[in-house]
Every structure is written in C-alpha cells, then in structure tokens.
N, C-alpha and C positions, 0 to 999 in steps of 0.2 A: 623393343625388339624389330626388326625389319619388317615383319608381318603386321605389325601394327601401325607401322608409318603408312601416310596416303602415297599412293603413286600419282604424281602429279604430273599431266600434260603441259607443256610449254610450247605454243606455235612461235615460231621465227619471226612472224611480221615481215615487214618490209626489208629486205637484205640490203639496201641502200641507206636505211635509216639508222638511228640510233638504237635500234632494236637490240641488235646481238651486243651492243655495249652494255646496256643496263641488264640484259641477260646474264652474261658473264660476270659482270661485276657484282651482281646480285648473288649468283652461285659460289663465289669465291668466298663468301661468308660461310663458313663451316657450322654455323647455328641452323643453317636452312636443312641441313641433313638430319638434324635431330627431329624436324617436323615431317620432312616428306623424302620421297625418292623421285628426284627430278627426271623426267623424260622430255627432252626438246624435240620437236618435230621440225627438221632444217636441214642443214648439209654441213659435214665436218669441213668440208673444203672452204665453204663461205665463214664457217666459224674461224678456222685458220687464218683466213684473209683479215678478218676484224682483229683478231689477236694479235698480229702483225703490225697492223696498222695502228693499233693502241699500244704497243709495246708492253703486252701483259705476258709475261713468261710463267709465272707460278700458278698457270691452270691448265687443264686439258680434258676435254670431253673424252667419256668412254663410248665408243662407236657400238650401237647394238642394231638388230634389225627388227625385233620386236619388242614390245613393252615387257612381255615376260622375262627377258634376258637382263633386265636393268640391274645394274649392280648397286646394291642398297647404300655402299659408302661411297658413289661416286655421282657425278652430274653424267646423265646418259644423252646421247643423241641419236636420233634415227635418221637416216638420210631419205628424205623425200625427192631429191632433185637431179638431174643429171649432171655430171661433172663438167659440162661444158658452160654451165650459167656462169655470168659475169657480173661481177659486182661493180658497179659504179657510185661510188659514195656521193650522196649529197643531191641524187638526180632521181627523178621520176620516171620508170622505165616500164616498158611493157613485160619483160622479163621478171622485173620485180613484184609488179602485179600478180602474174600468173605464178610465181614461186610462193607468195603469200597465200595464195588461194589453195594451192596444192598442199601446203603445210597445215591449213586449217581444214581442209576436207579429211586428210588423214587422221588428224587428231580428232575429229568430230565422230568420225567412224568408230575409233577406238574407244571413245568415250561412251559413245551408244551401245557397244559390245561389253562394256564394262572392264575393259583391259586397261584404263586407267579410271582415278577417281573421281579427279576434278579437272578443270581446264583455266589456265592463264594464257590470255592472247596477247602476242606483241602487237603493238602500233602497226597498222596497215594504212597505205594510202587509199582513200575511198575512190578515187578516180581510176587509177592505174589498175585496180582489182578487178574492175567492170569487165564482164565478158558474158558469152552467151550461157555460162555455167555459172556465173555469179553477178547477180543483178539487185543487189540489196544496197540499202543507205548506209549499212554498217555492220559489225558485228551482232549487235542486238536482235536486228531484224533476220539476220541469217540463221541465228540459234533459236528464233521464235519459230521459224520455218522447219527446223530441223527436228526440234522437240516440241510438238504441236501443244498448246497450253490456251487456257481461256485469256492470255494476256502476259506480257512480261513489261517490266517496268526498269528503265535506266535509273539506278539509284548510286550517287555518288556518295562514297563513305570515307569519314575520317573520325578521329577523335574528338574533334570539335563538333561536326555536325554531320547529318546524313540528309540528303535532299534528292528527292526524285523529280522527274519531269513528267506532265501529262502527254504532252506532244515532243518526242523526240527529234529525229532528223526530219524535219518537215520544214518547207521554206516559210518564211514567217508571214507571208501574204495569205498561207491557208491555214494558219492557226487557227483562226476562228472557225473554220469548216469543220476542224476534227473536235473541237470543245463542246461537248454535250454533257448532261447530267449524268448519263449512263456510263460515259466512256471516265468522267472523273471518278464517280462511284467505283466503279471497276479497280482505277488505279489505286484508290483509298483501301480497297479490300485487298489488293496485291501487298501495298507496302505493310498495312496492319499485319497480314499474316507472315510477312517476312521479317517483319521486327521480333515478332513472337518466336517463330521457328528457328532462324537463322542469326538472331542476336540475342535471344533468350530473354528479349524484355516483357515481363509478364503482362502489363498493361499501358501500351505505348500511346504517348501524345502526341498527335501528328498536328501541325500547322498547315494550312492551305493558303496560298498566296492569292490576290486577286490578279486579275487580267489587266486592268486599266492603270492609269495613273491615279495614286491616292484610292485603289480600289473602288474606283468609279466616282468616289466622294458623294455618296447617296444618289446616285444616278446622274449625275452633273456631267460625266465623262463617261458614257456608255452605261449599258444595263446587261451586261453578262453577269457580273456579279449577284444581280439581284435574281436574274431568271434562270441562270445556269449553275454557277458556283455554289451559293447558298442553298439551294435546293439539294444538292448533291451532298453537301456537308451535313444538311439535316436527314437525308436518307441514311448517311452512313453511322450517324448517331442512333438512329432507329435500330440499326444493326450492330450496336454495341462498340462500334469504333469510336473513338475520343478524337473527334476532328474538330478543329477550331479556326475561326477565321470568316470570310477571307481577310486577308492582313495587306495593307499596303507595301508593297515589295521595298521600297526605298527605305522607308522607316524601319521595317521589321529588322532588315540586316544593320542598317546604320545605328539603331539603338540598342543592338545585340539581343533583340527579343529572341531570335532563334536559340540561344542558349537554354531557354525554357521548356524547349519541346525535345522529343525523342528524335523526330523526322520533320522535315519539311516537303510540302509537295507544291512545286513550281508548274506554271501553266505551260511555259515553253522553253525550248533548249537553253537559250542564253539567259533567261531569268533566272535559272537555278544554276547554272555553270560559271557563270561570270564571278558572282560573290563566292562560289565553293572556291575558285581555283585562286581568286585573289586573296582569300583568309588562308589557306593552305601553302600558297607558296611553292608549287611545285609538286606537293603531296597530294596523298588521298589516293583512293581507289575508286575505279568503275566497275560496279557489279550489277549483273543482269539478274533482278528478282522476278520470282514468279514462274521459273523454268523447273522442271524436274531434276536439272543437274546443275553443278556449281561452276560458274564461269565469272572470272575478275579479270581485269586488265589494269595497267597503270592508268593515271588520270591525265595523259600527254599523248601527244601523237608523234609523227615519225621527226620531226625536227632536224629537217635535212642539212639546216644549217649549222649543226653540232657535229654532224656524222664523220667520225675519223678523228675529230679533234682531243680526244678523251677528256671532254669538258661535261659529258651528261651525267647526271645524278641518277643512282639506280634506287634512290629512296621509293620512290612510286612503285616502281615494280617489285621491290622488295617487300613492301606492305601488300601488293596483290598476292603474292605469295603465300604469306602468313593468313591473309583474310580468307582466301580461298582454304587454307587447311582448317582454320576456324570454323568455318559455315559447314563444311563438311562433317566436322565433328559433332557439331550442334544438331544438326540434323540426325544424326546416327543416334545422338542421345535423345534426342526428343522420339525418335522412333521405338528406341529401347524402353522408355518410360510409358508410353501408350500403348505398347505391344499387348498387355493383359490388364486391361482396365477391371476394378472390382465390379461384380454385377450389380445392378441396381434393382432394388426390390420396392414394390407396392405395399407401403405400410398396411393397408387393408385386407391384404393377403396373407399378413403373419398370424 
C-alpha cells in the first residue's frame, strides 16, 4: 500500500550534467514505484528541457508544491527554481551551481522535518556550487554539518564490495595530517555499526588497508602502519570490532583478498575509490554512513561530456534508489526489534 512505501527525496544535482538523464531513466522503470514514492526537488521546466533533448516521450513528472501532495503512482517533482533558469548542457555555470544548492537545501529541510523518509542526491559540481551558503568539499561534509553526529563515513557500496575511506575530500599532501589512531578507530566504529544496522550483517569482518606501499614493509617504507594504523586496529578489536590488517593495497585487490571481508577501510579517497570504480565499471553507490538520516548517491559525477547525448547509464542511480529504500527499511526493522528488549535479571536475586 502507498502508506507503507518510502517517500524518497531526489535532488536534481547539476542541471547541465547527466543528472536529469539518469533520474528520468531510473524513474521510467515502473518497479521503482513498488519500492518508493519519488519526489524530485528540481524544476519541471528543466526536466522538460532534458526530456526533449533526450527524445524521451513516454515519461512525465507530476508537479506538486509539497511532499504531502505526492501521487503514490507517479514520479513527482517540486519546483525549486525560477522559470528564468537557463540550461547549458555540458557546461559548468554559476546558475547550475546555485540551482543544485537550492534543491539540496530544500530537500534537506524536508528530510529534517520528516516530510520525506530518505534522500538520493544527484551529482553536483563541487566547484560551481561553492558560495557564501555552501562552503563544503561535497555532499558528505554538508550533510554532516546539517545532521550533527560523532562522524560520518563515505562508504562505497556494491554487491561485490563495500569500501570506506578515512580521509575523504582531503588533498593528498594533507592526508597524513588527518590520520590518527582515534580518527581511524572512529571510522571503524561507524563502519561496524552501519554494517550491522544498515546492512544486517551480524558480525562484520573489516579489512584495513595500510597507507604506504607494501603497508610499509615492516617499517622500511614509513612508520604509519606500526605507529597509527595497527594500534587503531588493536583498539577496535578490544571493542569487539573484527578488524584485520593493515594490508598492502595493491596485493589486497590484485589477489582478490577483498572478497573475504564484509567491508574495507581505506586510508584516503583514491586508495578506495579507484579499485571500487574499476571493478564496478560504472555501477555501485555512494552511501553516507554514520548519519541519523539515510542518504545515497550514484558513484559517478556530472559527466558533462555525456550531457544531452542519451548515452549515460542509469544503473548506478537506480542502485542508489534501491539501496536508500533497503537501508531505511533495515533501520526501521532494527528499531522495532530492539524496542522492547527482555528485562535482564541478576540470578542471585531470584
């Protein structure tokens, strides 16, 4: 029934990118409506422009003003923009950046007010969205500020692997400044909790990668493994987290060792995302673990070079929709299962 389905917010992302293409292509799949009630935060005018450019005739949005008005049998859209907004396919423009921010801010507000249940974000341009209102390195950092937490984790998810990163959108030259035992331990805690609650893995096994080539080769190539990473792993195990490593990244992926673990924690962005994207070949989902809300996004960017050419695959975006629904339901189920635990007794009192 409609009331049992998730009301899923979707942000339009960059209006000059492939975002509308993958959103529309995903929502033309009628199976999506069995899982959720989609509410896109964007512009009917911009959506119509993309439909025409892509020559998609068998699809249209239901225009609404508020999430409460969403038609459970249709893909809905809330207009966030002025009708004078201009689309310039394949170009990074100030208007595109401002438009992506406006949609994100409106959707986030509704998510905070529980007018929508979960959020899937379309790809943004991290440069043109910058302003006095948005000064974050990406969605993860923005949402971490909007929904205060002890920490968030960028977790790339697929059927093949789950891989998180200790340092996300951080310049490589500054990665070592962010790596401490406590930071790594906190990321392991977030990952472990997410695997149990969001993915229903009872006793997750987590592999931890080293920072240096060959994981320092017993101290020959750096000392971060011995002084920072290994102590964090030991501390995690003392906290009943099944963490293993540190593993040399090249051999770990090259030999397929990653298949033996439920998730992998990489030390920096490219160490995790390069093997993930290479193995996924355009699939997979970016999930922000550790937040009180559920947010996913496709594991790709704006792809300006493909905008308007009807060549972009919707697979990753469609996966992001399904994953958001699955995690929301898993969290709800976990909450129900732990709502009324059996009372514990001291045997000496009986």
